[in-house]
BAFI-3210 file (N, C-alpha, C; in Angstrom, 3 decimals, decimal comma, padded with zeros to 6 digits):
// residues 205
n [1|2|3|4|5|6|7|8|9|10|11|12|13|14|15|16|17|18|19|20|21|22|23|24|25|26|27|28|29|30|31|32|33|34|35|36|37|38|39|40|41|42|43|44|45|46|47|48|49|50|51|52|53|54|55|56|57|58|59|60|61|62|63|64|65|66|67|68|69|70|71|72|73|74|75|76|77|78|79|80|81|82|83|84|85|86|87|88|89|90|91|92|93|94|95|96|97|98|99|100|101|102|103|104|105|106|107|108|109|110|111|112|113|114|115|116|117|118|119|120|121|122|123|124|125|126|127|128|129|130|131|132|133|134|135|136|137|138|139|140|141|142|143|144|145|146|147|148|149|150|151|152|153|154|155|156|157|158|159|160|161|162|163|164|165|166|167|168|169|170|171|172|173|174|175|176|177|178|179|180|181|182|183|184|185|186|187|188|189|190|191|192|193|194|195|196|197|198|199|200|201|202|203|204|205]
n.u [-035,613|-035,920|-034,476|-034,448|-033,441|-030,943|-031,534|-032,551|-035,447|-038,241|-039,831|-043,176|-045,380|-046,479|-049,871|-051,231|-052,895|-055,503|-056,923|-059,853|-061,219|-062,763|-061,994|-059,182|-057,999|-059,310|-058,318|-055,444|-055,563|-056,152|-054,144|-051,888|-052,782|-052,978|-050,475|-048,840|-049,381|-047,915|-048,551|-049,379|-049,243|-049,719|-051,051|-050,674|-053,480|-056,668|-058,805|-061,166|-063,504|-063,325|-062,931|-061,930|-062,024|-060,260|-057,888|-057,210|-055,881|-053,084|-052,448|-053,255|-054,221|-054,407|-056,296|-059,207|-060,405|-063,138|-065,191|-068,527|-070,277|-069,180|-069,578|-072,379|-073,852|-075,105|-073,708|-073,605|-073,326|-070,851|-069,127|-069,202|-067,984|-065,407|-064,578|-064,396|-062,438|-060,236|-060,231|-059,349|-059,099|-060,096|-062,890|-063,917|-066,243|-066,042|-067,435|-068,975|-071,091|-074,789|-075,870|-077,639|-079,493|-079,714|-077,385|-075,295|-075,644|-074,573|-071,962|-069,709|-067,962|-067,848|-066,452|-066,596|-065,802|-065,423|-064,837|-062,316|-058,628|-057,575|-059,786|-060,336|-058,177|-058,374|-060,937|-060,059|-058,068|-059,702|-061,182|-059,546|-058,878|-061,217|-061,179|-058,977|-059,942|-061,795|-061,227|-062,457|-065,560|-068,745|-071,437|-074,948|-077,666|-077,342|-078,392|-079,064|-081,000|-083,590|-083,165|-080,421|-079,451|-079,801|-078,335|-075,555|-075,485|-075,371|-072,816|-071,167|-071,317|-069,643|-070,519|-070,327|-070,845|-072,400|-073,471|-075,105|-076,801|-078,211|-079,445|-081,083|-082,575|-082,066|-080,665|-076,846|-075,842|-077,459|-076,978|-074,239|-074,564|-076,047|-073,918|-072,191|-073,660|-073,722|-070,994|-070,443|-072,262|-071,444|-068,836|-067,056|-064,794|-063,808|-064,416|-064,055|-064,211|-066,825|-068,184|-067,496|-068,977|-071,599|-071,838|-071,479|-073,726|-075,663|-076,736|-076,239|-077,389]
n.v [044,593|044,103|042,829|043,803|043,142|043,979|046,424|047,988|047,448|048,717|046,633|045,354|045,922|043,327|042,026|041,802|039,009|037,924|034,963|033,922|031,297|028,218|025,579|023,971|022,683|023,965|026,548|026,255|025,267|027,599|029,222|028,133|028,206|031,105|031,839|030,734|032,409|034,828|037,240|037,794|038,132|035,690|035,599|034,150|032,090|032,704|030,776|031,185|033,926|035,242|037,981|039,418|042,116|043,281|042,084|042,898|045,287|044,795|043,013|043,959|043,445|043,569|042,304|040,673|037,657|035,784|033,327|033,797|032,598|032,763|035,133|035,288|036,834|039,945|040,737|042,774|045,089|044,343|044,277|046,862|047,991|046,997|047,885|050,591|050,585|049,865|051,183|050,800|048,238|045,149|043,280|039,954|037,324|033,919|031,246|028,185|026,760|026,781|030,120|032,540|034,832|037,383|037,481|036,934|039,089|041,259|041,376|042,760|041,408|038,001|034,811|031,838|028,823|026,505|027,322|027,439|027,582|029,764|031,211|031,947|033,606|035,616|036,820|038,002|039,663|041,218|042,387|043,962|045,852|047,180|048,539|050,194|051,920|053,285|055,940|058,396|059,089|058,390|060,490|061,709|059,771|056,620|054,249|052,068|052,700|050,797|050,701|051,567|049,349|047,314|048,133|047,833|045,151|044,230|045,507|044,174|041,650|042,084|043,467|046,035|049,509|050,138|047,798|047,274|049,508|048,507|046,210|047,041|048,913|051,428|054,694|055,177|057,340|057,582|055,099|055,534|057,786|056,502|054,736|056,530|057,550|055,219|054,617|056,901|056,319|053,952|054,294|052,760|052,171|050,419|047,742|045,147|045,639|046,401|044,099|042,226|043,641|043,280|040,561|040,017|041,416|039,638|040,182|039,004|036,491]
n.w [018,727|015,058|012,085|008,729|005,564|006,131|007,420|010,618|012,219|014,137|016,502|016,427|018,938|021,179|021,841|024,803|026,278|028,247|029,541|030,793|032,066|033,221|032,245|031,996|029,848|027,545|027,944|027,865|025,220|023,766|024,436|023,259|020,411|020,065|020,878|018,792|016,538|017,116|017,489|019,764|023,384|025,550|028,551|031,948|032,530|034,223|036,319|037,361|037,912|040,123|042,282|040,109|039,328|041,077|040,454|037,899|037,662|038,127|036,296|033,765|031,005|027,343|025,872|026,975|027,272|028,228|029,765|029,618|031,555|033,859|034,758|035,410|037,197|037,610|035,206|033,224|034,746|035,960|033,866|032,950|035,180|034,985|032,438|032,807|034,437|032,689|029,993|027,274|027,045|025,187|025,406|025,251|024,846|025,453|024,064|024,085|024,720|025,293|025,827|027,661|025,955|027,147|028,609|026,658|025,137|026,529|025,781|023,503|021,563|020,463|020,925|019,403|020,594|018,977|016,613|013,866|013,922|012,432|012,275|014,854|015,514|013,526|014,247|016,577|015,687|014,053|015,964|017,158|015,236|014,870|017,306|017,249|015,029|016,303|017,142|017,500|019,011|017,921|017,171|017,925|016,706|017,677|016,661|013,847|010,910|009,327|006,645|006,531|007,791|005,970|004,006|005,291|005,835|003,248|002,379|004,316|002,974|000,759|-001,363|-003,885|-003,946|-006,266|-006,764|-004,483|-004,830|-007,037|-006,068|-004,135|-005,360|-005,263|-005,629|-006,366|-005,092|-002,772|-001,597|-000,771|000,925|002,843|003,807|004,808|007,074|008,431|009,010|010,635|012,768|013,882|014,152|012,713|010,113|007,912|005,705|006,579|009,323|009,564|008,726|010,807|012,788|011,832|012,046|014,835|015,831|014,934|012,276|009,779|007,597]
ca.u [-035,472|-035,661|-033,774|-034,986|-032,636|-029,771|-031,956|-033,061|-036,948|-039,064|-040,709|-044,352|-045,802|-047,539|-051,128|-051,381|-054,219|-055,830|-057,975|-060,533|-061,905|-062,546|-061,472|-057,703|-057,808|-059,506|-057,493|-054,335|-055,441|-056,287|-052,827|-051,165|-053,093|-052,612|-048,950|-048,313|-049,589|-046,797|-049,098|-050,087|-048,593|-050,804|-050,546|-051,106|-054,835|-057,456|-059,766|-062,450|-063,538|-063,455|-061,888|-061,485|-061,918|-059,140|-056,633|-057,016|-054,756|-051,853|-052,259|-053,206|-054,219|-055,065|-057,566|-059,703|-061,384|-063,805|-066,340|-069,672|-071,042|-068,413|-070,048|-073,853|-074,390|-074,832|-072,696|-073,564|-072,670|-069,441|-068,432|-069,013|-066,915|-064,045|-064,257|-064,191|-060,882|-059,274|-061,156|-058,782|-059,305|-061,122|-063,546|-064,402|-066,907|-065,677|-068,564|-069,052|-072,475|-075,787|-075,791|-078,797|-079,327|-079,673|-075,951|-074,425|-075,704|-073,659|-070,436|-069,628|-067,411|-067,976|-065,542|-066,845|-064,503|-065,711|-064,127|-060,786|-057,428|-057,575|-060,975|-060,107|-057,216|-059,041|-061,756|-059,353|-057,444|-060,695|-061,666|-058,314|-058,869|-062,399|-060,839|-058,104|-060,552|-062,753|-060,646|-063,543|-066,939|-069,699|-072,382|-076,233|-078,500|-076,379|-079,286|-079,153|-082,394|-083,708|-082,386|-078,808|-079,032|-079,811|-076,955|-074,762|-075,413|-074,664|-071,559|-070,487|-071,230|-068,615|-070,915|-070,062|-072,045|-073,393|-074,301|-076,044|-078,018|-078,976|-080,127|-082,003|-083,285|-082,089|-079,363|-075,655|-075,629|-078,256|-076,014|-072,972|-075,119|-076,192|-072,716|-071,545|-074,348|-073,343|-069,664|-070,798|-073,029|-070,847|-067,426|-066,131|-064,590|-063,419|-065,361|-063,762|-064,683|-068,266|-068,497|-067,495|-069,926|-072,827|-071,899|-071,698|-075,164|-076,625|-077,340|-076,068|-078,262]
ca.v [045,011|042,853|043,389|043,360|043,577|044,827|047,675|047,814|047,879|048,515|045,286|045,630|045,393|042,147|042,294|040,872|038,284|037,018|034,025|033,414|029,968|027,126|024,453|024,132|022,150|024,979|027,824|025,943|025,210|028,857|029,819|027,450|028,905|032,586|032,132|030,436|033,643|035,595|038,776|037,836|037,639|035,231|035,625|032,931|032,021|032,502|029,682|031,767|035,288|035,761|039,198|039,839|043,520|043,599|041,669|043,212|046,383|044,255|041,915|044,921|042,909|044,255|041,681|039,875|036,517|035,290|032,534|034,604|031,909|033,068|036,534|035,374|037,592|041,359|040,697|044,045|045,982|043,958|044,611|048,304|048,290|046,450|048,664|051,877|050,410|049,849|051,526|050,419|046,692|044,524|042,135|038,964|036,424|032,730|030,584|026,874|026,269|027,740|031,047|033,088|036,016|038,578|037,432|037,276|040,403|042,214|041,294|043,192|040,379|036,642|033,788|030,363|027,848|025,535|027,833|026,912|028,337|030,985|032,047|032,624|034,690|036,515|037,519|038,813|040,751|042,143|043,309|044,985|046,597|047,919|049,321|051,112|052,818|054,104|057,000|059,383|058,548|058,754|061,430|061,658|058,692|055,341|053,168|052,162|052,463|049,530|050,739|051,442|047,909|046,583|048,492|047,338|043,684|043,923|045,682|043,089|040,431|042,252|044,089|047,334|050,561|050,031|046,488|047,422|050,266|047,690|045,150|047,756|049,672|052,905|055,291|055,030|058,465|057,137|054,124|056,184|058,429|055,418|054,099|057,555|057,334|053,787|054,823|057,946|055,860|052,854|054,587|051,808|052,627|049,512|046,746|043,973|045,882|046,344|042,577|041,849|044,342|042,596|039,152|040,296|041,948|038,714|040,620|038,072|035,241]
ca.w [017,320|014,222|010,959|007,398|004,585|006,954|008,189|011,782|012,242|015,371|016,745|016,764|020,365|021,075|022,425|025,841|026,213|029,549|029,398|032,171|031,761|034,219|031,674|031,680|028,420|026,790|028,154|027,232|023,678|023,207|024,595|021,965|019,020|019,934|020,924|017,318|015,795|017,473|017,534|021,021|024,391|026,348|030,046|032,619|032,594|035,439|036,139|037,782|037,820|041,665|042,506|038,777|039,268|041,853|039,931|036,688|037,539|038,244|035,136|032,763|029,588|026,251|025,526|028,096|026,842|029,514|029,707|030,269|032,593|035,168|035,201|035,161|038,135|037,342|034,093|032,528|035,673|036,232|032,569|032,960|036,082|034,363|031,295|033,434|035,071|031,594|028,759|026,098|026,991|024,431|025,925|024,232|025,475|024,967|024,005|023,714|025,150|025,407|026,857|027,664|025,109|028,015|029,105|025,580|024,586|027,228|025,171|021,973|020,614|020,948|020,169|019,483|020,717|017,820|015,317|013,615|014,466|011,699|012,619|016,168|015,302|012,677|015,070|017,578|014,927|013,446|017,073|017,339|014,103|015,223|018,353|016,541|014,243|017,024|017,985|017,860|019,297|016,988|017,951|017,518|017,066|017,336|016,058|012,517|010,561|008,463|005,354|006,848|008,324|004,789|003,296|005,986|005,461|001,687|002,560|004,875|002,136|-000,102|-002,553|-004,147|-003,734|-007,399|-006,692|-003,548|-005,316|-007,877|-005,138|-003,265|-006,147|-005,034|-006,364|-005,744|-004,122|-001,614|-000,834|-000,339|002,037|004,011|004,200|005,529|008,239|009,033|009,775|011,579|013,925|014,327|014,220|011,891|008,450|007,061|005,356|007,411|010,639|009,426|008,637|012,150|013,401|011,390|012,593|016,135|016,078|014,374|011,020|008,702|007,489]
c.u [-035,207|-034,926|-034,256|-034,102|-031,469|-030,116|-032,701|-034,566|-037,507|-039,902|-042,025|-044,783|-046,616|-048,783|-051,188|-052,767|-054,331|-057,006|-058,576|-061,508|-061,760|-062,057|-059,901|-057,277|-058,012|-058,697|-056,206|-054,371|-055,575|-054,860|-051,905|-051,452|-052,584|-050,995|-048,394|-048,423|-048,522|-047,192|-049,438|-049,161|-049,609|-050,177|-051,219|-052,625|-055,479|-058,502|-061,205|-062,460|-063,891|-062,381|-061,284|-061,003|-060,598|-057,751|-056,319|-055,834|-053,485|-051,557|-052,277|-053,274|-054,771|-056,218|-057,889|-060,838|-061,649|-065,034|-067,548|-070,419|-070,389|-068,738|-071,617|-074,450|-074,257|-073,783|-072,664|-072,903|-071,138|-068,560|-068,231|-068,015|-065,596|-063,691|-063,921|-062,606|-059,859|-060,032|-060,685|-058,708|-060,370|-061,568|-064,191|-065,038|-066,519|-066,869|-068,613|-070,164|-073,501|-075,786|-076,940|-078,581|-079,125|-078,112|-075,025|-074,554|-074,923|-072,177|-070,495|-068,952|-067,436|-067,054|-066,222|-065,916|-064,497|-065,032|-062,758|-059,843|-057,371|-058,595|-060,911|-059,235|-057,599|-059,994|-061,010|-058,663|-058,310|-061,336|-060,662|-058,570|-060,031|-062,059|-060,014|-058,667|-061,454|-061,881|-061,409|-064,753|-067,989|-070,838|-073,884|-076,913|-077,510|-077,332|-079,337|-080,557|-082,276|-083,188|-080,840|-078,594|-078,899|-078,566|-075,807|-074,374|-074,791|-073,200|-070,559|-070,330|-070,327|-069,296|-070,540|-071,259|-072,963|-074,107|-075,276|-077,231|-078,852|-079,968|-081,317|-082,805|-083,302|-080,688|-078,161|-075,362|-076,350|-077,595|-075,014|-073,481|-075,271|-074,894|-071,840|-072,278|-073,799|-072,047|-069,695|-071,409|-072,076|-069,295|-066,558|-065,976|-064,400|-064,438|-065,217|-064,339|-066,211|-068,955|-068,578|-068,697|-071,416|-072,871|-072,056|-073,109|-076,270|-077,482|-077,201|-076,954|-077,540]
c.v [043,801|043,631|042,815|043,955|044,387|046,050|047,066|048,382|047,681|047,403|045,767|045,066|044,416|042,596|041,238|040,251|037,570|036,266|033,699|032,541|028,854|025,849|024,700|023,663|023,398|026,150|027,592|025,816|026,698|029,577|029,357|028,198|030,242|032,829|031,788|031,707|034,593|037,121|038,955|037,290|036,846|035,097|034,354|032,920|032,084|031,459|030,005|033,335|035,877|037,029|039,617|041,284|044,154|043,253|042,278|044,517|045,996|043,424|043,012|044,288|043,778|043,697|040,755|038,827|035,867|034,454|033,277|033,879|032,363|034,401|036,548|036,380|039,000|041,401|042,200|045,147|045,643|044,304|046,003|048,625|048,066|047,408|050,239|051,675|050,500|050,028|050,947|048,853|046,076|043,292|041,096|037,778|034,970|031,887|029,171|026,006|027,322|028,820|032,090|034,406|037,303|038,720|037,682|038,595|041,496|042,252|041,767|042,042|039,020|035,667|032,527|029,402|026,693|025,943|027,281|027,870|029,688|031,962|032,687|033,793|035,800|037,505|038,581|040,072|041,945|043,192|044,394|046,129|047,613|048,943|050,407|052,205|053,737|055,246|058,098|058,632|059,070|059,611|061,272|060,387|057,498|054,308|053,188|052,046|051,340|049,453|050,824|049,936|047,136|046,761|047,887|045,868|043,441|044,402|044,796|041,785|040,907|042,953|045,521|048,338|050,426|048,757|046,481|048,340|049,339|046,641|045,918|048,589|051,064|053,384|055,038|056,178|058,187|056,179|054,668|057,066|057,645|055,019|055,330|057,563|056,258|053,972|055,862|057,224|054,614|053,175|053,564|052,037|051,528|048,391|045,418|044,117|045,871|044,856|041,963|042,295|043,609|041,269|039,204|040,542|040,785|039,295|039,804|036,867|034,226]
c.w [016,297|012,974|009,667|006,348|005,109|007,578|009,618|011,758|013,553|015,507|017,134|018,107|020,431|022,153|023,541|026,129|027,515|029,385|030,715|031,815|032,654|033,547|031,356|030,401|027,499|026,661|027,567|025,704|023,166|023,321|023,423|020,741|018,861|019,968|019,415|016,523|015,937|017,515|018,945|022,001|025,456|027,776|030,789|033,004|034,013|035,295|036,792|037,799|039,137|041,771|041,184|038,830|040,040|041,338|038,639|036,648|037,573|036,887|033,827|031,379|028,676|025,831|026,671|027,358|028,068|029,218|030,270|031,300|033,876|035,724|035,149|036,017|037,988|036,310|033,632|033,599|035,957|034,926|032,449|033,973|035,590|033,167|031,688|034,073|034,054|030,369|027,473|025,895|026,061|025,178|025,145|025,143|024,743|025,134|023,449|024,148|025,131|026,301|026,624|026,810|025,890|028,617|027,852|025,070|025,279|026,558|023,757|021,111|021,352|020,180|020,377|019,407|019,667|016,734|015,147|013,916|013,707|012,058|013,936|016,129|014,357|013,476|015,950|016,710|014,447|014,752|017,412|016,370|014,350|016,196|017,996|015,841|014,979|017,881|018,277|018,207|018,321|017,893|017,467|017,836|016,571|016,599|014,595|012,065|009,648|007,378|005,513|007,224|006,889|003,936|004,117|005,878|004,124|001,729|003,080|004,003|000,796|-001,451|-002,780|-004,022|-005,009|-007,214|-005,609|-004,038|-006,335|-007,152|-004,489|-003,924|-005,722|-005,788|-005,622|-004,736|-002,895|-000,926|-000,128|000,830|003,145|004,530|005,205|007,148|009,139|009,850|010,710|012,915|014,591|014,720|013,685|010,382|007,568|006,837|006,271|008,850|010,591|009,222|010,003|013,043|013,057|012,018|014,118|016,698|015,283|013,176|009,975|008,683|007,783]
res [m|v|f|l|d|g|k|e|c|p|m|k|a|l|r|s|v|l|v|v|e|p|s|e|i|i|a|e|g|l|r|v|i|l|t|e|n|r|s|f|n|v|l|a|p|l|y|n|a|d|n|l|e|e|r|l|p|a|i|c|p|d|i|l|i|i|n|p|t|l|m|a|s|s|t|r|q|r|l|n|t|i|m|r|m|r|p|s|m|i|v|v|a|l|v|y|q|y|v|e|p|a|l|s|d|c|f|r|f|q|l|d|i|r|a|g|r|s|a|i|v|s|l|l|q|s|a|m|a|i|d|e|e|e|e|t|k|p|i|g|n|y|e|l|s|d|r|e|t|d|v|l|v|l|v|a|k|g|l|s|s|k|e|i|a|e|t|l|h|i|s|i|h|t|v|n|s|h|r|k|n|i|t|h|k|t|g|i|k|s|v|a|g|l|a|v|y|a|m|i|h|n|l|m|e]
***
């Protein structure tokens, strides 16, 4: 418990993070950056993905940051197995070298090791925000239409509905309709979450 102005306040639970990365220097660097933020509890890293599925139940991380090259064989199948074991866990690909698109596309979130400290923390916080917002699964057609994608990109860039309407030469009513469809299909409500979604799916210029 922590105290604020003499009042007792519940301490927010830390998110446990497991880093699976062959480079001890990189793994240690991430540990330092995330520990400084005080929102994360960084667990002892793993330097390979051998028997990862068997080890996860004992470790139970909230966030798994893994070098995708360690899962090059049957990546999607392994990820599906891992997510079935721990559906609430956020999986992030740790990227610092060229990764085949077929491999990188398996991961919803990607962390570029060349990013600055604040960008690394921001990405994980945004990923957590998206995860918390997805309490209900979207139904129907998941794929965004071309026009919905256009609107999504402009929303991610910070434009208002009025500005989007003027840019795309459509009515504000139509823009708002597209925004509702985007939220319904992606399950994401916040602008920050949509911005991360757009970046993850390489929609931003």
